[in-house]
C-alpha positions as CSV (number, residue, x, y, z in Angstrom):
1,M,1.4,-57.0,7.4
2,A,1.0,-59.1,3.4
3,F,-1.9,-60.2,1.8
4,S,-0.7,-63.0,-0.2
5,V,-3.2,-63.6,-3.5
6,K,-3.9,-67.4,-4.2
7,D,-5.9,-66.0,-7.1
8,E,-3.7,-65.3,-11.0
9,A,-6.5,-64.2,-12.0
10,T,-7.0,-61.4,-8.8
11,D,-3.2,-61.1,-9.9
12,A,-3.8,-60.2,-12.8
13,A,-6.7,-57.8,-12.3
14,V,-4.9,-56.5,-10.2
15,R,-0.8,-56.0,-12.0
16,K,-2.8,-54.8,-15.4
17,L,-4.5,-51.9,-13.0
18,A,-0.8,-50.8,-11.0
19,T,0.4,-51.2,-15.0
20,L,-2.2,-49.0,-16.4
21,K,-2.3,-46.0,-13.7
22,G,1.9,-46.5,-13.4
23,K,0.8,-46.4,-9.9
24,G,1.8,-49.5,-7.2
25,L,0.7,-52.4,-5.9
26,T,-0.3,-51.0,-2.6
27,D,-1.9,-47.7,-3.9
28,V,-3.4,-49.8,-6.0
29,I,-5.6,-52.1,-3.7
30,R,-5.8,-49.7,-1.5
31,E,-7.1,-47.6,-4.1
32,A,-10.1,-49.7,-5.2
33,C,-10.8,-50.7,-1.8
34,E,-11.4,-47.1,-1.1
35,N,-13.2,-46.4,-3.5
36,E,-15.3,-50.0,-3.6
37,F,-16.4,-48.8,0.6
38,A,-17.8,-45.3,-1.4
39,R,-19.5,-47.3,-2.9
40,T,-20.5,-49.3,-0.9
41,R,-21.7,-46.9,1.9
42,G,-23.5,-44.8,-0.5
43,S,-26.1,-47.7,-1.7
44,I,-27.4,-46.9,1.5
45,P,-30.1,-45.2,1.7
46,L,-29.7,-42.0,2.8
47,Q,-32.9,-41.7,5.4
48,D,-30.9,-45.2,6.6
49,R,-27.9,-43.1,7.8
50,L,-29.5,-40.3,9.1
51,Q,-31.9,-42.2,11.3
52,A,-28.5,-44.5,12.0
53,I,-27.1,-40.0,13.3
54,S,-30.3,-39.4,14.5
55,E,-30.4,-42.2,16.8
56,R,-27.4,-41.5,17.8
57,Y,-26.9,-37.6,18.6
58,L,-30.7,-39.0,20.6
59,S,-27.9,-41.9,22.9
60,F,-26.0,-38.4,23.4
61,P,-26.4,-37.2,27.7
62,K,-29.3,-34.1,27.9
63,R,-27.4,-30.9,29.0
64,R,-29.8,-29.0,31.3
65,A,-30.4,-25.3,29.8
66,R,-28.0,-23.1,32.2
67,D,-25.4,-25.5,31.4
68,A,-26.4,-24.4,27.8
69,G,-24.6,-21.1,27.7
């Protein structure tokens, strides 16, 4: 599971961030990706996220009243 960075500017940026944070390259890349994922996911409006959850919930099989007990 290796990545090969062929862009010098990207390589330099990752190495500078790793040095600044005192972490390894893998840790810095993982952290950056997780942060970007969270930031991007946060840009999806709450109403849209709730709609997706609601649609998923409504797709579940209905339980009969006596089974709910």
